C-alpha positions in Angstrom: -9.3 19.0 6.7 -10.8 21.9 8.8 -14.0 20.9 10.8 -16.0 23.2 12.8 -18.1 21.7 15.5 -21.1 22.6 17.6 -22.2 21.9 20.9 -23.2 18.0 20.0 -19.7 17.2 19.6 -19.2 17.5 23.4 -21.5 14.3 23.7 -19.4 11.4 24.7 -20.9 9.3 21.5 -20.3 12.2 19.2 -16.8 12.3 20.1 -16.1 8.9 19.8 -17.6 9.3 16.5 -15.3 12.1 15.7 -12.2 10.2 17.1 -12.9 7.4 14.4 -13.6 9.6 11.4 -10.4 11.4 12.6 -8.6 8.2 12.3 -9.9 6.9 9.1 -9.0 10.5 7.5 -5.7 10.5 8.8 -5.2 7.0 7.5 -5.8 8.8 4.3 -3.0 11.0 4.8 -5.4 13.8 5.5 -4.8 16.0 8.6 -7.8 17.1 10.6 -8.2 20.3 12.5 -11.0 20.8 14.7 -12.6 24.4 16.2 -15.6 24.7 18.1 -18.2 27.3 16.6 -17.6 29.5 19.7 -13.7 29.8 18.4 -14.7 30.5 15.1 -17.4 32.9 16.3 -15.5 34.7 19.5 -11.5 34.1 18.6 -11.4 34.3 15.1 -8.0 35.4 15.3 -6.5 32.3 17.3 -8.2 30.0 14.5 -6.7 31.5 11.8 -3.4 31.8 13.5 -3.8 27.9 14.0 -4.6 27.4 10.2 -1.4 29.3 9.2 0.8 27.6 11.3 -0.4 24.1 10.4 -0.1 25.3 6.6 3.7 26.6 7.3 4.5 23.5 8.9 3.4 21.7 6.0 5.0 23.9 3.3 8.4 23.7 5.3 8.2 19.7 5.2 9.6 18.0 2.3 8.2 14.8 2.7 4.6 15.8 3.6 2.1 13.0 1.3 -0.1 14.6 -0.6 -3.6 12.6 -1.2 -4.6 11.8 -4.7 -7.8 13.7 -5.0 -8.3 12.3 -8.6 -10.1 8.9 -9.2 
């Protein structure tokens, strides 16, 4: 799961919420990757590189769990 966060995510309360949400999603076997708006706006190459590295690492793992997307 890719999240793109604005400046409100720099506030302590929002960071605590984000951490809690990330832990919940990871317990469901999702991987959360976060970038800032500025990362996407001004350094898209690094963002795409990070996405590709994550995808490649998951492809190369035989034991990667896949969440059941069907009800």
